[in-house]
C-alpha positions in Angstrom: 108.7 158.9 116.0 105.2 157.5 116.0 105.7 156.1 112.5 108.9 154.4 113.6 107.3 152.9 116.6 104.4 151.6 114.5 106.9 150.1 112.0 108.8 148.4 114.9 105.5 147.0 116.3 104.5 145.7 112.8 107.9 144.1 112.4 107.7 142.5 115.8 104.2 141.2 115.1 105.3 139.8 111.8 108.3 138.0 113.4 106.0 136.6 116.1 103.6 135.3 113.5 106.4 133.7 111.6 107.7 132.1 114.8 104.2 130.7 115.5 104.0 129.3 112.0 107.4 127.6 112.4 106.3 126.2 115.7 103.0 124.8 114.2 105.0 123.3 111.4 107.4 121.6 113.8 104.5 120.3 115.8 102.8 118.9 112.7 106.0 117.3 111.5 106.6 115.7 114.9 103.0 114.4 115.0 103.3 113.1 111.5 106.5 111.1 112.4 105.0 109.7 115.6 101.8 108.7 113.7 103.8 107.0 111.0 105.8 105.1 113.6 102.7 104.0 115.4 100.8 103.0 112.2 103.7 101.2 110.5 103.3 97.9 112.5 99.7 97.7 111.6 100.5 98.5 107.9 103.2 95.8 107.9 100.8 93.3 109.5 98.2 93.8 106.7 100.9 93.8 104.0 102.4 90.5 105.2 98.9 88.9 105.5 98.5 89.6 101.7 101.9 88.1 100.7 102.9 84.5 100.2 105.4 83.4 102.9 108.2 83.3 100.4 107.7 86.9 99.4 107.8 87.9 103.1 111.5 87.2 103.3 112.5 88.8 100.0 115.4 91.2 99.9 115.1 94.1 99.8 111.8 93.9 101.7 108.7 95.0 99.8 106.3 97.3 101.6 103.5 96.3 99.2 102.9 92.8 97.8 103.5 92.2 94.1 100.1 90.5 93.9 97.5 90.3 96.5 97.4 86.9 98.0 94.2 85.9 99.9 95.4 82.4 100.8 96.1 83.3 104.4 92.6 84.7 105.0 90.9 81.8 103.2 92.8 79.3 105.2 92.0 81.0 108.5 88.3 81.6 107.8 87.9 78.0 106.5 89.4 76.5 109.7 86.7 75.8 112.3 89.3 75.9 115.1 90.1 79.6 114.3 86.4 80.4 114.2 86.1 78.9 117.6 88.9 81.1 118.9 87.1 84.2 117.8 83.8 83.0 119.3 85.5 82.3 122.7 87.2 85.7 122.7 83.8 87.4 122.1 82.0 85.4 124.7 84.7 86.0 127.4 85.1 89.7 126.5 81.4 90.5 126.5 80.8 88.6 129.8 83.7 90.3 131.5 82.5 93.7 130.2 78.9 93.3 131.4 79.9 91.9 134.8 82.5 94.6 135.4 80.0 97.4 134.4 77.2 96.1 136.7 79.3 95.3 139.8 81.7 98.2 139.3 79.0 100.8 138.8 77.1 99.7 141.9 80.3 99.7 144.0 81.3 103.1 142.5 77.8 104.5 143.3 78.3 103.5 147.0 81.8 105.0 147.2 80.7 108.2 145.5 77.4 109.0 147.2 77.7 107.5 150.7 80.1 107.7 153.5 80.5 104.7 155.7 83.1 103.2 158.2 86.2 102.1 156.3 85.2 103.6 152.9 88.6 105.2 152.5 90.4 102.0 153.4 88.2 100.1 150.9 89.0 102.6 148.2 92.7 102.2 149.0 92.4 98.4 148.8 90.7 98.6 145.4 93.5 100.9 144.1 96.3 98.8 145.6 95.1 95.7 143.6 96.4 97.5 140.5 99.9 97.6 141.9 100.4 93.8 142.0 102.1 92.4 138.9 99.7 89.9 137.3 102.4 87.4 136.6 102.8 86.8 140.4 99.2 85.8 140.6 99.3 83.0 138.0 100.0 80.1 140.3 97.4 81.2 143.0 94.8 81.7 140.3 95.6 78.4 138.8 95.0 76.7 142.2 91.8 78.5 142.8 90.4 77.8 139.4 91.2 74.1 139.6 89.7 74.0 143.1 86.5 75.6 141.8 86.3 73.1 139.0 86.5 75.8 136.4 89.8 74.8 134.8 89.6 74.6 131.0 86.3 76.5 130.9 85.4 80.0 129.6 83.8 80.8 133.0 87.2 80.3 134.6 88.6 82.9 132.2 85.7 85.2 132.9 86.2 85.0 136.7 90.0 85.5 136.4 89.7 88.5 134.0 87.0 90.0 136.3 89.4 90.3 139.2 91.7 92.4 137.0 89.0 94.6 135.3 86.7 95.1 138.2 89.0 97.4 140.3 89.6 99.6 137.2 85.8 99.8 136.6 85.2 100.8 140.2 87.9 103.5 140.1 86.9 104.8 136.7 83.1 105.0 137.5 83.8 106.4 141.0 85.8 109.2 139.5 83.2 110.0 136.9 80.2 109.9 139.3 82.1 112.3 141.6 82.0 114.9 138.8 78.1 114.8 138.8 76.6 117.3 141.3 74.7 115.7 144.1 71.9 118.2 143.5 70.7 115.7 140.9 70.4 113.1 143.6 68.5 115.4 145.9 66.1 116.5 143.2 65.4 112.9 142.2 64.9 111.9 145.8 62.4 114.7 146.4 60.5 113.4 143.3 60.2 110.0 145.0 63.2 108.1 143.5 64.8 105.4 145.6 68.7 105.2 145.7 68.7 102.7 142.8 66.2 104.9 141.0 68.6 107.8 141.3 71.4 105.7 139.9 69.6 104.2 137.0 67.3 107.1 136.0 69.5 110.1 136.7 73.1 109.3 137.1 73.7 106.6 134.5 72.3 108.6 131.5 74.6 111.4 132.5 77.6 109.1 133.1 77.3 107.3 129.7 80.7 108.5 128.5 82.3 107.0 131.6 80.4 103.8 131.1 81.4 103.5 127.5 85.1 104.2 128.2 85.1 101.6 131.0 83.4 99.0 128.8 85.9 99.5 126.0 88.9 99.1 128.4 87.5 96.0 130.0 86.7 94.4 126.7 90.2 95.2 125.3 91.7 93.7 128.5 89.8 90.4 128.1 90.4 90.3 124.3 94.1 90.8 124.4 95.0 88.7 127.5 97.3 85.8 126.7 99.1 84.4 129.8 96.1 83.3 131.9 94.2 82.2 128.7 97.2 79.9 128.0 97.6 78.6 131.6 93.9 78.1 132.5 92.8 76.3 129.3 93.9 73.1 127.8 91.6 72.0 125.0 91.4 73.6 121.6 87.7 74.3 122.1 88.5 76.8 125.0 91.4 78.7 123.4 91.1 82.4 122.7 92.5 84.6 119.8 95.9 85.4 121.4 96.5 81.8 122.3 95.3 80.7 118.8 97.8 83.0 117.2 100.6 81.6 119.3 99.7 78.1 118.3 100.4 78.9 114.7 104.1 78.9 115.5 105.2 75.5 114.2 108.3 73.4 115.1 109.8 73.5 111.6 108.2 76.5 110.0 105.8 79.4 110.3 103.1 80.5 107.9 103.4 84.2 108.2 100.5 84.9 105.8 98.1 82.9 108.0 99.4 84.3 111.3 99.1 87.9 110.1 95.7 87.2 108.5 94.4 85.9 111.8 96.0 88.8 113.6 94.2 91.2 111.2 90.9 89.4 111.7 91.3 89.5 115.4 92.2 93.2 115.4 89.5 94.6 113.1 86.6 94.1 115.6 88.5 95.9 118.4 89.6 98.7 116.0 86.0 99.3 114.8 84.7 99.3 118.4 87.3 101.8 119.5 86.8 104.1 116.5 83.0 104.0 117.0 83.2 105.2 120.6 86.4 107.1 120.6 84.7 110.4 121.4 83.0 108.9 124.5 86.2 107.2 125.6 88.2 110.5 125.5 85.6 112.4 127.4 85.1 109.6 129.9 88.8 109.2 130.6 89.3 112.9 131.1 86.3 113.4 133.3 86.9 110.2 135.3 90.5 111.4 136.1 89.3 114.6 137.7 88.5 113.0 141.0 89.3 109.6 142.4 
């Protein structure tokens, strides 16, 4: 009887192992399919950028070009207007990121470490700003930017993007700072640190993953924004990358190789940035979501 029981147990264990193996295989296959679906648009963008426009519309479609065609890249990189678009996007993105981090971190420090009259209402107000569709704010923002004399300037874009990214920066950094024990503050205060000393010397080094994830998000927001960049600028010198790409759509034709080449050039810096700090972004988002 004991041998029969052992045989049954071994058979059950083998069946369970096979079931786990099939489950793992199913998960891997599903992840492979999803990854392929997500990567294909990027692959097709790169492929089209390396094809002549005529080959783009060949039937049946070719996944890979017959011969690598660098004309789109040479045309884009040789045009000073497109270089200006890239510079404008970098300037706006970096400015919005730095301002969001500085102001958002100070505000989050106050929400996280101090209790004051109306703090919960203030937090609720910051969160509620994320519920308003940005398209409804286009006309009010246009009026304010014109009134301030910032229409068709990069500072007008920076100020506008800051109103969108700052609430997120406050929420994200507040959630991350809440995960840091207040014992750190007390120990630093005993050693003679001021409140700002506690923030800059103790909390910020520990909160670096949260800072990096917030910085990446705000930079991506400023880099990819199209609607306000189109409405709040007029001259070619103030256009950004998304608006520059849209301007490549002509009345009688479209040079797909140049458009896709410019899209690749505009996407590569962001992709490199995200890959370089991916580990910090994941840990920052997960930790920042624990408390709010």
